[in-house]
PDB file of N, H, CA, C and O in Angstrom:
ATOM      1  N   MET A   1     -29.719 112.434  42.050  1.00  0.00           N
ATOM      2  CA  MET A   1     -30.344 112.249  40.731  1.00  0.00           C
ATOM      3  C   MET A   1     -29.281 111.978  39.661  1.00  0.00           C
ATOM      4  O   MET A   1     -29.476 111.156  38.766  1.00  0.00           O
ATOM      5  N   LYS A   2     -28.147 112.691  39.776  1.00  0.00           N
ATOM      6  H   LYS A   2     -27.989 113.359  40.504  1.00  0.00           H
ATOM      7  CA  LYS A   2     -27.063 112.504  38.812  1.00  0.00           C
ATOM      8  C   LYS A   2     -26.464 111.103  38.927  1.00  0.00           C
ATOM      9  O   LYS A   2     -26.132 110.482  37.918  1.00  0.00           O
ATOM     10  N   THR A   3     -26.324 110.608  40.158  1.00  0.00           N
ATOM     11  H   THR A   3     -26.593 111.113  40.978  1.00  0.00           H
ATOM     12  CA  THR A   3     -25.752 109.270  40.359  1.00  0.00           C
ATOM     13  C   THR A   3     -26.645 108.207  39.731  1.00  0.00           C
ATOM     14  O   THR A   3     -26.151 107.207  39.211  1.00  0.00           O
ATOM     15  N   LEU A   4     -27.956 108.420  39.778  1.00  0.00           N
ATOM     16  H   LEU A   4     -28.357 109.232  40.201  1.00  0.00           H
ATOM     17  CA  LEU A   4     -28.902 107.477  39.174  1.00  0.00           C
ATOM     18  C   LEU A   4     -28.721 107.458  37.655  1.00  0.00           C
ATOM     19  O   LEU A   4     -28.754 106.395  37.036  1.00  0.00           O
ATOM     20  N   ALA A   5     -28.532 108.632  37.063  1.00  0.00           N
ATOM     21  H   ALA A   5     -28.505 109.495  37.566  1.00  0.00           H
ATOM     22  CA  ALA A   5     -28.324 108.733  35.617  1.00  0.00           C
ATOM     23  C   ALA A   5     -27.037 108.024  35.212  1.00  0.00           C
ATOM     24  O   ALA A   5     -26.996 107.336  34.193  1.00  0.00           O
ATOM     25  N   VAL A   6     -25.986 108.194  36.013  1.00  0.00           N
ATOM     26  H   VAL A   6     -26.019 108.753  36.841  1.00  0.00           H
ATOM     27  CA  VAL A   6     -24.705 107.530  35.750  1.00  0.00           C
ATOM     28  C   VAL A   6     -24.872 106.023  35.861  1.00  0.00           C
ATOM     29  O   VAL A   6     -24.359 105.273  35.030  1.00  0.00           O
ATOM     30  N   PHE A   7     -25.596 105.577  36.894  1.00  0.00           N
ATOM     31  H   PHE A   7     -26.013 106.186  37.569  1.00  0.00           H
ATOM     32  CA  PHE A   7     -25.842 104.151  37.097  1.00  0.00           C
ATOM     33  C   PHE A   7     -26.593 103.557  35.909  1.00  0.00           C
ATOM     34  O   PHE A   7     -26.253 102.476  35.429  1.00  0.00           O
ATOM     35  N   MET A   8     -27.611 104.265  35.441  1.00  0.00           N
ATOM     36  H   MET A   8     -27.887 105.143  35.831  1.00  0.00           H
ATOM     37  CA  MET A   8     -28.399 103.798  34.302  1.00  0.00           C
ATOM     38  C   MET A   8     -27.544 103.726  33.036  1.00  0.00           C
ATOM     39  O   MET A   8     -27.689 102.801  32.236  1.00  0.00           O
ATOM     40  N   ALA A   9     -26.652 104.708  32.856  1.00  0.00           N
ATOM     41  H   ALA A   9     -26.535 105.459  33.506  1.00  0.00           H
ATOM     42  CA  ALA A   9     -25.762 104.732  31.692  1.00  0.00           C
ATOM     43  C   ALA A   9     -24.811 103.541  31.724  1.00  0.00           C
ATOM     44  O   ALA A   9     -24.589 102.886  30.705  1.00  0.00           O
ATOM     45  N   VAL A  10     -24.248 103.263  32.905  1.00  0.00           N
ATOM     46  H   VAL A  10     -24.427 103.795  33.733  1.00  0.00           H
ATOM     47  CA  VAL A  10     -23.339 102.125  33.065  1.00  0.00           C
ATOM     48  C   VAL A  10     -24.088 100.815  32.832  1.00  0.00           C
ATOM     49  O   VAL A  10     -23.572  99.900  32.189  1.00  0.00           O
ATOM     50  N   LEU A  11     -25.305 100.734  33.358  1.00  0.00           N
ATOM     51  H   LEU A  11     -25.724 101.477  33.880  1.00  0.00           H
ATOM     52  CA  LEU A  11     -26.122  99.534  33.192  1.00  0.00           C
ATOM     53  C   LEU A  11     -26.424  99.299  31.709  1.00  0.00           C
ATOM     54  O   LEU A  11     -26.306  98.179  31.211  1.00  0.00           O
ATOM     55  N   LEU A  12     -26.813 100.363  31.018  1.00  0.00           N
ATOM     56  H   LEU A  12     -26.909 101.273  31.422  1.00  0.00           H
ATOM     57  CA  LEU A  12     -27.109 100.277  29.588  1.00  0.00           C
ATOM     58  C   LEU A  12     -25.860  99.866  28.812  1.00  0.00           C
ATOM     59  O   LEU A  12     -25.932  99.050  27.893  1.00  0.00           O
ATOM     60  N   TYR A  13     -24.713 100.439  29.188  1.00  0.00           N
ATOM     61  H   TYR A  13     -24.655 101.102  29.934  1.00  0.00           H
ATOM     62  CA  TYR A  13     -23.439 100.121  28.534  1.00  0.00           C
ATOM     63  C   TYR A  13     -23.080  98.654  28.722  1.00  0.00           C
ATOM     64  O   TYR A  13     -22.653  97.986  27.781  1.00  0.00           O
ATOM     65  N   SER A  14     -23.256  98.157  29.943  1.00  0.00           N
ATOM     66  H   SER A  14     -23.604  98.699  30.708  1.00  0.00           H
ATOM     67  CA  SER A  14     -22.914  96.759  30.238  1.00  0.00           C
ATOM     68  C   SER A  14     -23.827  95.794  29.474  1.00  0.00           C
ATOM     69  O   SER A  14     -23.397  94.714  29.068  1.00  0.00           O
ATOM     70  N   VAL A  15     -25.081  96.191  29.282  1.00  0.00           N
ATOM     71  H   VAL A  15     -25.430  97.068  29.611  1.00  0.00           H
ATOM     72  CA  VAL A  15     -26.032  95.350  28.550  1.00  0.00           C
ATOM     73  C   VAL A  15     -25.667  95.295  27.063  1.00  0.00           C
ATOM     74  O   VAL A  15     -25.819  94.258  26.418  1.00  0.00           O
ATOM     75  N   THR A  16     -25.182  96.422  26.526  1.00  0.00           N
ATOM     76  H   THR A  16     -25.058  97.265  27.050  1.00  0.00           H
ATOM     77  CA  THR A  16     -24.848  96.479  25.104  1.00  0.00           C
ATOM     78  C   THR A  16     -23.510  95.818  24.789  1.00  0.00           C
ATOM     79  O   THR A  16     -23.219  95.526  23.629  1.00  0.00           O
ATOM     80  N   LEU A  17     -22.696  95.581  25.816  1.00  0.00           N
ATOM     81  H   LEU A  17     -22.932  95.817  26.758  1.00  0.00           H
ATOM     82  CA  LEU A  17     -21.429  94.883  25.597  1.00  0.00           C
ATOM     83  C   LEU A  17     -21.681  93.476  25.068  1.00  0.00           C
ATOM     84  O   LEU A  17     -22.650  92.821  25.453  1.00  0.00           O
ATOM     85  N   SER A  18     -20.820  93.029  24.201  1.00  0.00           N
ATOM     86  H   SER A  18     -20.033  93.561  23.888  1.00  0.00           H
ATOM     87  CA  SER A  18     -20.922  91.649  23.724  1.00  0.00           C
ATOM     88  C   SER A  18     -20.474  90.715  24.836  1.00  0.00           C
ATOM     89  O   SER A  18     -19.774  91.134  25.757  1.00  0.00           O
ATOM     90  N   SER A  19     -20.872  89.460  24.756  1.00  0.00           N
ATOM     91  H   SER A  19     -21.442  89.119  24.008  1.00  0.00           H
ATOM     92  CA  SER A  19     -20.531  88.483  25.794  1.00  0.00           C
ATOM     93  C   SER A  19     -19.017  88.312  25.904  1.00  0.00           C
ATOM     94  O   SER A  19     -18.497  88.090  26.998  1.00  0.00           O
ATOM     95  N   GLN A  20     -18.307  88.414  24.779  1.00  0.00           N
ATOM     96  H   GLN A  20     -18.729  88.595  23.890  1.00  0.00           H
ATOM     97  CA  GLN A  20     -16.851  88.272  24.793  1.00  0.00           C
ATOM     98  C   GLN A  20     -16.206  89.380  25.617  1.00  0.00           C
ATOM     99  O   GLN A  20     -15.308  89.118  26.417  1.00  0.00           O
ATOM    100  N   GLU A  21     -16.664  90.625  25.424  1.00  0.00           N
ATOM    101  H   GLU A  21     -17.394  90.838  24.775  1.00  0.00           H
ATOM    102  CA  GLU A  21     -16.129  91.753  26.180  1.00  0.00           C
ATOM    103  C   GLU A  21     -16.455  91.599  27.658  1.00  0.00           C
ATOM    104  O   GLU A  21     -15.634  91.926  28.515  1.00  0.00           O
ATOM    105  N   ARG A  22     -17.656  91.101  27.958  1.00  0.00           N
ATOM    106  H   ARG A  22     -18.323  90.835  27.261  1.00  0.00           H
ATOM    107  CA  ARG A  22     -18.067  90.919  29.345  1.00  0.00           C
ATOM    108  C   ARG A  22     -17.174  89.892  30.037  1.00  0.00           C
ATOM    109  O   ARG A  22     -16.759  90.088  31.179  1.00  0.00           O
ATOM    110  N   ILE A  23     -16.881  88.795  29.335  1.00  0.00           N
ATOM    111  H   ILE A  23     -17.218  88.636  28.407  1.00  0.00           H
ATOM    112  CA  ILE A  23     -15.999  87.757  29.883  1.00  0.00           C
ATOM    113  C   ILE A  23     -14.606  88.330  30.124  1.00  0.00           C
ATOM    114  O   ILE A  23     -13.978  88.044  31.144  1.00  0.00           O
ATOM    115  N   THR A  24     -14.126  89.143  29.178  1.00  0.00           N
ATOM    116  H   THR A  24     -14.637  89.375  28.350  1.00  0.00           H
ATOM    117  CA  THR A  24     -12.802  89.758  29.305  1.00  0.00           C
ATOM    118  C   THR A  24     -12.762  90.689  30.511  1.00  0.00           C
ATOM    119  O   THR A  24     -11.796  90.679  31.274  1.00  0.00           O
ATOM    120  N   LEU A  25     -13.814  91.499  30.685  1.00  0.00           N
ATOM    121  H   LEU A  25     -14.599  91.507  30.065  1.00  0.00           H
ATOM    122  CA  LEU A  25     -13.877  92.420  31.821  1.00  0.00           C
ATOM    123  C   LEU A  25     -13.909  91.658  33.137  1.00  0.00           C
ATOM    124  O   LEU A  25     -13.248  92.055  34.097  1.00  0.00           O
ATOM    125  N   LEU A  26     -14.670  90.569  33.194  1.00  0.00           N
ATOM    126  H   LEU A  26     -15.207  90.247  32.414  1.00  0.00           H
ATOM    127  CA  LEU A  26     -14.737  89.748  34.404  1.00  0.00           C
ATOM    128  C   LEU A  26     -13.377  89.147  34.721  1.00  0.00           C
ATOM    129  O   LEU A  26     -12.962  89.103  35.879  1.00  0.00           O
ATOM    130  N   PHE A  27     -12.684  88.682  33.681  1.00  0.00           N
ATOM    131  H   PHE A  27     -13.021  88.717  32.740  1.00  0.00           H
ATOM    132  CA  PHE A  27     -11.362  88.078  33.838  1.00  0.00           C
ATOM    133  C   PHE A  27     -10.357  89.102  34.356  1.00  0.00           C
ATOM    134  O   PHE A  27      -9.585  88.813  35.271  1.00  0.00           O
ATOM    135  N   VAL A  28     -10.369  90.297  33.771  1.00  0.00           N
ATOM    136  H   VAL A  28     -10.997  90.532  33.028  1.00  0.00           H
ATOM    137  CA  VAL A  28      -9.468  91.377  34.191  1.00  0.00           C
ATOM    138  C   VAL A  28      -9.779  91.796  35.627  1.00  0.00           C
ATOM    139  O   VAL A  28      -8.868  92.001  36.429  1.00  0.00           O
ATOM    140  N   GLY A  29     -11.066  91.922  35.948  1.00  0.00           N
ATOM    141  H   GLY A  29     -11.806  91.755  35.297  1.00  0.00           H
ATOM    142  CA  GLY A  29     -11.478  92.289  37.298  1.00  0.00           C
ATOM    143  C   GLY A  29     -11.030  91.255  38.314  1.00  0.00           C
ATOM    144  O   GLY A  29     -10.637  91.601  39.428  1.00  0.00           O
ATOM    145  N   ASP A  30     -11.087  89.977  37.930  1.00  0.00           N
ATOM    146  H   ASP A  30     -11.406  89.696  37.025  1.00  0.00           H
ATOM    147  CA  ASP A  30     -10.656  88.891  38.806  1.00  0.00           C
ATOM    148  C   ASP A  30      -9.152  88.971  39.041  1.00  0.00           C
ATOM    149  O   ASP A  30      -8.685  88.767  40.161  1.00  0.00           O
ATOM    150  N   LEU A  31      -8.394  89.268  37.987  1.00  0.00           N
ATOM    151  H   LEU A  31      -8.773  89.434  37.077  1.00  0.00           H
ATOM    152  CA  LEU A  31      -6.937  89.420  38.109  1.00  0.00           C
ATOM    153  C   LEU A  31      -6.588  90.571  39.045  1.00  0.00           C
ATOM    154  O   LEU A  31      -5.691  90.452  39.880  1.00  0.00           O
ATOM    155  N   MET A  32      -7.304  91.688  38.901  1.00  0.00           N
ATOM    156  H   MET A  32      -8.032  91.784  38.223  1.00  0.00           H
ATOM    157  CA  MET A  32      -7.058  92.872  39.730  1.00  0.00           C
ATOM    158  C   MET A  32      -7.249  92.556  41.215  1.00  0.00           C
ATOM    159  O   MET A  32      -6.470  93.009  42.054  1.00  0.00           O
ATOM    160  N   GLN A  33      -8.286  91.777  41.537  1.00  0.00           N
ATOM    161  H   GLN A  33      -8.918  91.408  40.856  1.00  0.00           H
ATOM    162  CA  GLN A  33      -8.583  91.449  42.931  1.00  0.00           C
ATOM    163  C   GLN A  33      -7.503  90.578  43.556  1.00  0.00           C
ATOM    164  O   GLN A  33      -7.222  90.703  44.748  1.00  0.00           O
ATOM    165  N   HIS A  34      -6.891  89.692  42.764  1.00  0.00           N
ATOM    166  H   HIS A  34      -7.119  89.590  41.796  1.00  0.00           H
ATOM    167  CA  HIS A  34      -5.909  88.754  43.305  1.00  0.00           C
ATOM    168  C   HIS A  34      -4.519  89.361  43.486  1.00  0.00           C
ATOM    169  O   HIS A  34      -3.673  88.774  44.160  1.00  0.00           O
ATOM    170  N   GLN A  35      -4.280  90.518  42.896  1.00  0.00           N
ATOM    171  H   GLN A  35      -4.967  90.995  42.348  1.00  0.00           H
ATOM    172  CA  GLN A  35      -2.953  91.134  43.026  1.00  0.00           C
ATOM    173  C   GLN A  35      -2.783  91.830  44.360  1.00  0.00           C
ATOM    174  O   GLN A  35      -1.725  92.398  44.629  1.00  0.00           O
TER     175      GLN A  35
END
């Protein structure tokens, strides 16, 4: 039940992020994978 609450919080947080922040996070995540 707690994991579901955490998932919902993360989902809500990601939705409230601006598109610029989302692009930045995707870019950083992509860099992390290639290292």
